[in-house]
N, C-alpha and C positions, 0 to 999 in steps of 0.2 A: 609435259613429258614425264615418263616414269623415272624416278631416281634409280641410277644404276652405277655399279663399279665393275669394270672388267679387269680381272687380274690375269693378264695375258700369260705371264710367266708360269702360272699355275693352271691355266685353262679353266678358270672359274669366273662365272658371271654372278654377281650379287645384285638382285633387284629389290627395291623397297617401294612398293606401290603405296601411295598415301592419298590418292584421290581416284575417282572412277577411271577405269582403264579405257583407253581409246584405241581405235584401230591403228592409228599412227604409232602407238607405243610398240606394237608388234612388228611393224615395218622397221622401226629404229632398231629393235633388238635383233631382228634378222640381219640387218646391215652390219651389226657388230659381230655376231657369232658365225654367220655363213662363211666369210673369208677364212676365219680361224679353223672351222670344221673342214673346209676345202683343203687347207694346208696341213692339218694335223689329224684328219680322220674322225675326230670326236672332240667334244667339250668334256672336260673332266667333271665339272659340276655346275649346277644351277642352284643358287640359293635364293629362296623367296623369304624375305625378312619383313614382317609386318605385324602390327597388333591385331588387325582384323582385315578380312577381305573387303576391299572397297567397292566391289561390283564393277559393272561395265557401264560405259556412257550410253550404250544402246545395243540393239541387236547386232549391228555391224561390228561392233567392238567384240562382242561375244564370239561371233563367227571368226574374226581375225585371231582371237585367242585359241580357238579350237584348231584352226589351220596351222598356227605356230607350233602347237603341241604335236599335231599329226606330222608336220614336216621335219621336226627336230628330235622327237623322243628317241629315235633309234640311234642318234648321234650324241647323246648326252649320257654319260656313265652314271651319275648320281644327281638326285634332286633332294635338297634339304628344305623342309618347311619349317621356318623359324618363327613360331607364334605360340601364344598361350591357349587360345580357344577359337571356336568357330570352325568354318569350313577349311581353313588352312591347316589347322591342327589334325583334322581327319583325312587330309590329302593322301597320306601314304596308304591308308586302307582302300581308298577309291582308286588311286593311280595304279596300284598293283594289277588291276584288271585291264588297264588300257595302255600302259607305257612299258618300254623295255628297261628304262633306267631303274636303278635301285633307289627307292624313295624312303626317306626317314624324317621323323618329326623331332624337333628340338624346341625347348622352351624359348620364349621371346628374348630372354636375357642370355642365351647360350650361343650367340653368333660365332664366337671363336671356336667352339666345339664343332659346329657345323662346317666351318671352314677346314679345320684339321681333318674331319671325316672325309670331306670331298677330295682332299689331297691324297688320301690313302689309295693304293692300287687295289 
């Protein structure tokens, strides 16, 4: 399972992928955020904290990831990519074309700044 911390009081989900993503990871994340979104209308922030993108376990996992983004992007206000290099660091430039959320990159050691940014209205 993907490591995660849900800060329900702030409406922020922090995920820390450290191994290949599995389809079940996205089912688990949906089970966490869907009830919160239903009750609150949106998730304030999603923070992806990782040194590098670990990839997917297979094609099914990649499709589950795409479905998760499709189903949730309009209900997440901010996405913070907290990483130093690789695909995660360029996520904001790519995501601007596909998601409604405000997306920003932070250095891998700047998790607290990312958390504070997602808390801001």
